[in-house]
C-alpha positions in Angstrom: 52.2 63.7 -82.4 54.3 66.6 -81.5 52.6 70.0 -81.2 54.3 73.2 -82.2 55.7 75.3 -79.3 53.3 78.1 -80.2 50.3 75.7 -79.8 51.6 74.4 -76.5 52.1 77.9 -75.3 48.5 78.7 -76.2 47.1 75.6 -74.5 49.2 76.5 -71.3 47.6 80.0 -71.3 44.1 78.5 -71.6 44.8 76.1 -68.7 46.0 79.0 -66.6 43.0 81.1 -67.5 40.7 78.2 -66.7 42.1 78.1 -63.1 41.2 81.7 -62.6 37.8 81.6 -64.2 35.8 80.4 -61.1 37.5 83.1 -58.9 36.8 85.9 -61.4 33.3 84.7 -62.0 32.6 84.5 -58.2 34.0 87.9 -57.7 31.8 89.3 -60.5 28.7 87.8 -58.9 29.6 89.2 -55.5 30.3 92.7 -56.8 27.3 93.0 -59.1 24.6 91.0 -57.3 25.3 90.2 -53.7 26.8 93.6 -52.6 24.0 95.7 -54.1 21.3 93.4 -52.6 23.0 93.6 -49.2 23.2 97.4 -49.4 19.5 97.6 -50.2 18.7 95.9 -46.9 20.3 98.8 -44.9 17.6 101.3 -43.8 19.9 104.3 -44.2 20.5 103.3 -47.9 16.8 102.8 -48.4 16.0 106.3 -47.1 18.7 107.8 -49.2 17.3 106.2 -52.3 13.8 107.4 -51.5 15.1 111.0 -51.1 17.1 110.7 -54.3 14.0 109.3 -56.2 11.9 112.3 -55.0 14.5 114.7 -56.6 14.4 113.0 -60.0 12.4 114.9 -62.7 10.6 111.7 -63.8 8.5 109.1 -62.0 9.7 105.5 -61.4 6.7 103.3 -60.8 6.9 101.1 -57.6 9.6 103.2 -55.9 8.8 105.4 -52.9 
């Protein structure tokens, strides 16, 4: 069965996007999960967050 050129073009796009999906997914995980957790382990960042929390007009339980 011959597919129309439009359908073949669409399938080609899906195949190309599928190749990039793991890279984009991995980058999203690194930027949104790994990097913030790594920053929270740095003592200077922890001290900055404690000072910032003290300046907030509301209380965050379990912080500070």
